[in-house]
N, C-alpha and C positions, 0 to 999 in steps of 0.2 A: 504494500500500500504506500502510495506516495503522499506525503503531507507537505503542503506548501503554505507558507506564512508570508503574507504580503503586508509590510508595514510602510505606510505612506505618510510621511511628515511633510506638509506642504511647504514649497519654496515661497518666500516672500518676494522674490525678484528673480529675474532671469540670471542664471549662474553663468559666468564667463570662465570660471575655473572649475573643472570637474575632476573628482577623485573617484576612481573605480577600484573595487576589490572583488575578485572572482576566483573560483576554483573550489578545491575541497578543503573543508575545515580541518585544521590540525595536521594537514598533510601537504597540500600543494596550493596555497593561496597566492594570488598574484595581485600586487598593488601597482596601479598605473595612474598617471595624472596628465592632464592636458589643459591648455588654455592660458590666458593672461588677462590682466585687468590694467588698461592704460588710460590715463587721463592727464590733462594739463595740471601741472603742479598747483596745489592749493596753498593757502597761507599757512595752514597747520603743517603741511608737508615741508614748506620752506623752513619752518622752525625745527622739524624733525631732522632734516638734513643739514641744519645749521647754516642755511643759505641766507643769513641776514645781509643787509646792505654792505656793512663793513667787511665781512668775510668775503663776499663776492668781489668787491673792489680790490681787496688784498690779493685775492687769487688772480684777478685780471692783471694787476701790476706785476706780480711775480711771473706770470706767463707771457705777457705781451709787452711789458717794459714801461708802461705809463699808467698812472692813476687816473681812472676815468671820472668824469663829472657825474655821469649817470649810468646805471646798469639795470637792465630789466630782464626778467625771466619769462614773461608772458605778455600777451596783448591785454589792454591797449597800451600804447606808448605815445608820447608826443611826436611831432614831425610826421604825421600821417600814418602812424603805426609802422614801426621799423620792420616788424616781423612780416607784415603783409607786403610792404613796399619792396623788400629785398628777398622775399621768399625764404627767410630764415625759419627753421622749426622752433616753436616754443619749447620750453623745457617741460618734459613730460615725466610722470612717474609711472613705472611699470612694475606690477606685482606678478610673480610667477611661482608656481610650486617647483622647488628644486629637488627635493628628495623626500622619501617616505619609508617608514619601516613599521613592521608589526611588532609591538612590544610584548604582547601576550595574547593567548587565546586558550580558553578552557571550556569543557563541556562536562556536565555532571547530572546524572539522573536524580530527580527529586520526587518525593511524595508531596504533592501539593494539597491533597485533601483526603480525608478518611470519613467514612460514614457506615454506621451499623444498621443492618436490616435483620429483623427478627420476626418469625412466624409465631404469634401468640395464640393462634387459633387451634382448634382440635382437628383440623383437616389440612392436607397439603395445599399450598397456595403458591401461585406464581408472583414473583416480585420483580419490578423493574429496578435493577441495581445500578443503572446508569447514573453517573454523576459528572458534573462539569464545574468549572471554576473560571472566573474572570481574572486575568493576570495582566501585568504591565510589561510591554516591550519598551525599552528606554534607549535614549541616545543623549549623551552629554558632551559638550565641547568646552574645553578650557585652553587658555593660552599661558604657557610657562614663560613666554617672552614675546612681546609684541611691540610694534612701533606705532606712533600716532599718525595713521594714514587716513586719507579720505577715500574709502572704498565703497562705492555705491551699489555694487552688485554682490549677490550672495555667492558663497562657495558651495557647490553641489556635491553630494556624495551618493554613489550608487553601488550598493553591496549586493552580490548575487552568489550565494554560498551553498555548496552541496555538502553532504555529510557521508563519510565513507562507511561507517558502521550503523547508520541509522537511515531508514527510508524517509528522508526529509530534505527539504530545500527551503532556504530563507532568503527572501529578497527585501531589501530596505532602500528607500529613497528619501533623502532629507537634505536640508540646506542649513547653512550657518553663516552668521555675519562675521566679518573679519574683526579680530581683536576683542570680541564680546563673548563672555561665557554664557552658555545657554543650555537648557534642558528641555527635551521634548519626549513625549510618551504617547502610546496608543494602547487602548485596552483590547485584548484578544481573549477569546474563549477557547479553552482546551477541554477535551473530553466530550462526552455526549450524555444527555439525560433521557435518551430514548433508545429502544431496540436493544436493551441489554437485560434480558429476562433470565431468571433462574428460579427453579422449583425448590421451595423450601418445605421440609417436613414439619409437622407440629413440634414446636419448641426449638426448632433449628435456628441458629443465628449465624450471620456471615458478616465479614468486614469487607467493604469495597474500598479500594485505594485508587486514587487517580495519580498516575505517574506522568511526568513530563521531563524532557531534557532541557536544562538551563544552560544556555551558551553565553559566553562573555568574550569580548574582543576589545583590545586596546591598540590604537594606531597613532603614531606620531608623524605629523607632517611638518616639513620645514619650507618656508617661503622666503623668497628674496625680493626686496624692493630696490629698484635702481632708478637713476635719473639719466636722461639723455636730452639732446637738443642744444640750442645755442643761447648764449647770453648776449643780448643786444646792448652795446655800450655806446656812449656818446662822449666825445671830447669837444668842449666848447671851442678850444683852439685846435684846428686840425692836427691829428697825430698820424705820422707816416702817410701824410697826404690826404687823409679823410677825417670827417667828423664821426662817422658811424662805422662800427665793426660788429660782426657776428662771430663770437668765439665759442668753441666747444665747452659746454658746462663741465664735462668730465675732466678736461685739461685744466680748467680754472680751479675746480675743486682739488685736484691733485696738487697743484702748486700752493693752494691754501692749506694743505694738510688735512683735507676733509675726505671722508669716504663717500663714494657715490653709490655704495651698496650696503643695505642693511638686511638682517635676517630676523625672521619671526618663527616661533614654534607653536604648533597647535596639537593638543592631545584629544582624541575622540574615543570615548568609551561607549560601547554598545552592549546591551543586555537583551536577550531574547529567549523565548520558549519555543520548542519544536517537539515533534514526535510524542504525542500523548497516548496513553493506554490505560484501561481500567483492569485491575487485577482483583479477583474475588477469592477470599479465603474462608473456609469453615472455621468458626471461632473456637470450636471444641477440639477438633483434630489438627487444626492449622494447615490442612490440605488445601492446595490451590484448586479451585473449582473452575475458573475460567480466566483468560487473559485476552482481552480484545483491544486491538490497536485502532486508532482513528487517524 
């Protein structure tokens, strides 16, 4: 019997970065990632990369030889907007997933519910010993290290996992905001409350147990944020024959002693239930009377 659990945790925005995990649980899982999030650098990101006016001008002087009167990272600028007039690219921030690893994964059978059924009559009687229970599949996202970036799209996760020793498959789709810890959950029902009939003799008592496999998974993702584009600079007195120059922001930052790349780390914890079955025991003899998988 194939048991498939679908956990859908809705995305709040279209994800430009996608993290995928597929394969066989505890044997051959593959982690892959694609996409990038690019936008013109924001004021917050200027602070994050330490691109204040003085640092930028210091880098320009060290790289180009003259202290500029003005330096701009993005539109608009005076003089008809230098970026548009000269076709210079504005400074942009790019976020990409760089590497990922599975920190841990475990699966453990659990008894999630027990119920006693007893025939107190003087005649044999058929009892429905089916039981079910509502449980929580969960996902939590935390950041052990994050930078103050302006990321407007969500990071999407798509997990599609098989189980080697269990007739089961788990699929999960969810999304997470950059830099923000979050928790999401969905209620699922395991077991069955119908079509599990057993004939009990007068005075006979049985214990019905609902079993399910609890799986857990921890994944760490590392992201890299970088900046690229040109710094538009103005010299009131022409420098090297011109008032305006477009200079590589990477080169300017390098000369200013600033890093143009920053890393962030995210940890994703997933907990889920799969492969449920009901086991019925005679309470007097402790003999197993039935074991039905769902």
